[in-house]
PLY file of the C-alpha trace (Angstrom):
ply
format ascii 1.0
element vertex 261
property float x
property float y
property float z
element edge 260
property int vertex1
property int vertex2
end_header
0.01 0.03 -0.06
2.63 2.67 1.51
4.98 1.73 -2.07
2.58 2.43 -4.05
1.32 5.45 -2.25
4.81 6.71 -2.90
4.55 5.91 -6.31
1.46 7.73 -7.45
3.08 10.70 -5.79
6.64 10.63 -6.75
7.05 8.22 -9.91
8.91 9.65 -12.82
7.29 6.54 -14.73
7.17 7.28 -18.09
8.39 11.30 -17.99
11.55 12.42 -19.81
13.79 14.63 -17.56
17.22 16.90 -19.19
19.56 17.62 -17.01
22.18 20.17 -17.78
25.40 19.60 -16.22
24.61 16.41 -15.47
27.72 15.07 -16.50
29.17 16.85 -13.25
29.27 15.50 -9.37
25.92 17.16 -8.27
23.69 16.68 -11.60
25.14 13.68 -12.11
24.06 12.28 -8.53
19.99 13.87 -10.12
20.53 12.94 -13.22
20.91 8.75 -11.28
18.07 9.82 -9.01
15.82 10.50 -11.41
16.63 7.93 -13.01
15.98 5.09 -10.56
13.10 7.34 -9.86
11.68 6.41 -13.05
12.35 8.94 -16.32
14.22 8.76 -18.92
17.35 10.68 -18.28
19.36 12.83 -20.96
22.65 13.52 -19.45
23.46 17.18 -20.95
26.52 18.35 -20.57
30.51 19.29 -22.65
32.21 15.96 -21.96
31.73 12.63 -23.95
33.78 10.32 -21.32
31.67 11.56 -18.05
28.52 11.40 -19.73
29.49 7.33 -20.71
30.04 6.81 -17.40
26.85 8.88 -15.97
24.88 6.83 -18.68
26.55 3.63 -17.76
25.46 4.49 -14.13
22.46 4.69 -14.64
21.87 1.73 -16.60
23.58 -0.08 -14.66
21.39 0.49 -11.68
18.41 -0.06 -14.34
17.66 2.79 -15.52
17.16 4.74 -18.95
20.08 7.53 -20.02
21.63 9.17 -22.55
24.08 11.61 -23.42
23.79 14.41 -25.25
26.62 17.50 -25.39
25.28 20.43 -24.80
27.44 24.54 -24.45
24.93 25.92 -21.89
26.19 29.19 -22.05
25.17 29.65 -26.11
21.96 29.63 -26.94
22.10 27.45 -30.44
23.14 24.86 -28.31
20.63 25.08 -25.80
18.11 24.89 -28.53
19.13 21.96 -30.13
19.18 20.43 -26.88
15.12 20.62 -26.91
15.17 19.54 -30.46
17.14 16.90 -29.85
15.13 15.49 -27.05
11.68 15.86 -27.97
12.79 14.26 -31.42
14.00 11.29 -29.24
11.10 10.87 -26.25
8.27 13.32 -27.86
8.13 16.12 -25.11
10.36 16.75 -21.47
8.65 16.53 -19.07
11.61 18.33 -16.19
14.42 20.20 -16.78
17.63 20.37 -14.14
19.55 23.46 -14.31
22.62 22.41 -13.05
25.51 23.86 -15.15
28.36 26.13 -13.31
31.54 27.00 -12.38
33.26 28.88 -9.53
36.37 31.42 -8.78
37.80 31.75 -5.50
39.42 35.51 -6.23
39.51 38.07 -3.31
37.54 40.91 -4.33
39.79 43.62 -5.03
41.76 40.77 -7.61
38.87 39.43 -9.09
38.94 40.27 -13.14
36.00 40.99 -15.26
37.10 38.06 -17.26
36.85 35.81 -14.21
33.67 37.56 -12.80
31.85 37.06 -16.25
32.64 33.28 -17.13
31.09 32.66 -13.45
28.43 35.05 -14.07
27.58 33.82 -17.19
28.28 29.91 -16.24
25.86 30.70 -13.34
22.96 32.85 -14.09
23.13 32.74 -18.01
22.82 28.98 -18.25
19.80 29.14 -15.76
18.35 32.06 -17.17
18.85 29.98 -21.44
17.10 26.33 -20.09
14.51 28.28 -18.33
13.28 30.92 -21.83
13.93 27.68 -24.25
12.53 24.79 -22.55
9.59 26.82 -20.52
7.42 27.94 -23.77
7.66 24.11 -25.50
6.40 22.99 -21.81
3.81 25.22 -22.15
2.69 23.42 -25.10
2.12 19.94 -23.65
-0.93 18.74 -22.47
1.17 18.25 -18.64
2.92 21.27 -18.67
6.24 20.36 -17.22
8.81 21.52 -13.70
12.16 23.20 -14.04
14.43 22.94 -11.38
17.50 25.40 -11.07
20.14 25.35 -8.71
20.79 28.01 -5.64
23.05 28.24 -3.23
22.76 28.79 0.94
25.36 31.53 -0.98
21.82 32.81 -2.38
21.14 34.47 1.06
24.46 34.45 2.86
27.22 36.46 1.95
30.96 34.05 1.93
33.99 35.60 1.56
35.73 34.46 -1.47
33.29 34.00 -3.56
31.25 37.05 -4.71
31.05 36.60 -8.01
29.37 33.12 -7.73
26.90 34.86 -4.60
25.83 37.24 -6.58
25.28 34.74 -9.13
23.04 32.54 -6.76
21.58 34.77 -5.53
20.14 36.79 -9.11
19.03 32.90 -9.26
16.87 32.71 -7.08
15.26 35.79 -8.02
14.41 34.20 -11.84
13.53 31.27 -10.59
10.71 33.23 -8.65
9.92 35.60 -11.37
9.49 32.81 -13.79
7.25 31.12 -11.75
4.51 33.79 -12.10
5.26 34.05 -15.34
4.24 30.41 -16.28
2.07 29.67 -12.68
-0.89 29.34 -15.24
0.63 27.33 -17.76
1.64 24.28 -16.17
4.61 24.89 -15.75
5.90 24.60 -12.27
9.59 26.03 -11.42
11.53 26.11 -8.21
15.10 25.22 -6.76
16.92 23.50 -4.57
19.45 25.77 -2.04
22.69 23.32 -1.53
24.64 23.51 1.66
28.42 22.51 1.37
28.50 19.97 -1.09
33.18 19.10 -2.08
32.44 19.21 -5.86
35.39 20.02 -8.39
34.38 23.59 -8.57
34.49 24.66 -4.33
37.64 21.86 -3.51
40.07 24.60 -4.36
38.55 27.05 -1.81
38.20 23.81 0.89
41.55 24.28 2.74
41.50 23.72 6.58
40.21 26.83 8.48
37.49 27.53 5.29
36.84 24.05 6.26
36.31 24.36 10.29
34.36 27.64 10.13
32.32 25.45 8.30
31.61 22.82 10.10
31.28 25.16 12.98
28.70 26.63 11.36
26.49 23.80 10.40
24.74 22.18 12.45
25.06 18.52 11.58
28.81 19.42 11.36
29.35 17.62 8.53
29.72 18.20 4.69
26.68 16.94 2.62
27.04 13.64 -0.11
25.66 14.38 -3.61
23.00 12.10 -3.40
21.17 13.74 -0.44
19.88 16.46 -3.18
17.79 13.63 -4.72
15.22 13.86 -2.73
14.89 17.48 -2.87
14.77 17.80 -6.60
12.27 14.48 -6.61
9.67 16.42 -4.42
9.64 19.42 -6.48
9.88 17.86 -9.69
7.09 15.24 -9.62
3.71 16.25 -10.53
1.40 15.00 -8.00
4.33 16.08 -4.82
5.02 19.33 -5.68
1.97 19.80 -8.01
1.38 23.17 -5.59
4.98 24.40 -5.26
6.36 27.12 -7.38
8.60 29.63 -7.05
10.61 27.75 -4.23
13.79 27.78 -2.90
14.38 24.70 -0.80
17.38 24.28 1.47
19.01 21.37 1.64
22.25 22.25 3.49
22.57 20.83 6.80
21.43 23.66 8.92
23.83 26.04 7.79
21.27 28.62 6.96
19.44 28.17 10.23
22.95 29.76 12.58
23.10 33.03 13.60
25.36 34.30 15.36
0 1
1 2
2 3
3 4
4 5
5 6
6 7
7 8
8 9
9 10
10 11
11 12
12 13
13 14
14 15
15 16
16 17
17 18
18 19
19 20
20 21
21 22
22 23
23 24
24 25
25 26
26 27
27 28
28 29
29 30
30 31
31 32
32 33
33 34
34 35
35 36
36 37
37 38
38 39
39 40
40 41
41 42
42 43
43 44
44 45
45 46
46 47
47 48
48 49
49 50
50 51
51 52
52 53
53 54
54 55
55 56
56 57
57 58
58 59
59 60
60 61
61 62
62 63
63 64
64 65
65 66
66 67
67 68
68 69
69 70
70 71
71 72
72 73
73 74
74 75
75 76
76 77
77 78
78 79
79 80
80 81
81 82
82 83
83 84
84 85
85 86
86 87
87 88
88 89
89 90
90 91
91 92
92 93
93 94
94 95
95 96
96 97
97 98
98 99
99 100
100 101
101 102
102 103
103 104
104 105
105 106
106 107
107 108
108 109
109 110
110 111
111 112
112 113
113 114
114 115
115 116
116 117
117 118
118 119
119 120
120 121
121 122
122 123
123 124
124 125
125 126
126 127
127 128
128 129
129 130
130 131
131 132
132 133
133 134
134 135
135 136
136 137
137 138
138 139
139 140
140 141
141 142
142 143
143 144
144 145
145 146
146 147
147 148
148 149
149 150
150 151
151 152
152 153
153 154
154 155
155 156
156 157
157 158
158 159
159 160
160 161
161 162
162 163
163 164
164 165
165 166
166 167
167 168
168 169
169 170
170 171
171 172
172 173
173 174
174 175
175 176
176 177
177 178
178 179
179 180
180 181
181 182
182 183
183 184
184 185
185 186
186 187
187 188
188 189
189 190
190 191
191 192
192 193
193 194
194 195
195 196
196 197
197 198
198 199
199 200
200 201
201 202
202 203
203 204
204 205
205 206
206 207
207 208
208 209
209 210
210 211
211 212
212 213
213 214
214 215
215 216
216 217
217 218
218 219
219 220
220 221
221 222
222 223
223 224
224 225
225 226
226 227
227 228
228 229
229 230
230 231
231 232
232 233
233 234
234 235
235 236
236 237
237 238
238 239
239 240
240 241
241 242
242 243
243 244
244 245
245 246
246 247
247 248
248 249
249 250
250 251
251 252
252 253
253 254
254 255
255 256
256 257
257 258
258 259
259 260
């Protein structure tokens, strides 16, 4: 009885999910999780090698995956990703915008090129995904759901990641605005805001002192595991479970943002 009820709420069987940035650590974990929930998952990114590895992991677990190359910073490339998805599956039910880089440079030293690179990779890519996929979802009988990736830095300033923090704050604002725009067109738009999940883009700034400071601020006193984002993503993306949730940012941070000194 319980399994049937949970399947009704959160099952993704027969649905198609596109994970832009699915070749990365967090995006890859989300891609695998959506596949295990029953979705056909397109792992979209720039690395054929990592894409093939992620698809292999999905298929080994009994899921269905497909790698498609995309440059998330180029409009035509994202448009082609949508066209390829529709050609293969006829629809797109879910989009996860999970591309992005970081730069750990002191504020007074960050160059225009470094600033623009981070903002483009975080904010502009999210904008492109929403702008290109949302109209298609709005034309579909069942609509669709978009999940953007914010951060604890979306609301709390952190040193050494100025461009990243500014971009992630803007991602939350964009999420809420696009959610309002499409709220009556069967398209929901939400965000999850991860705490500290060691990945390629932030390992370089996690020196011993910074780790100590993070642990002091995190009630659960540990880093997050990528798989711990999956349940939150499925809640927000699922048609039944998340049917009345839009424009929200859900924190998965071990209590980090609950702390105030």
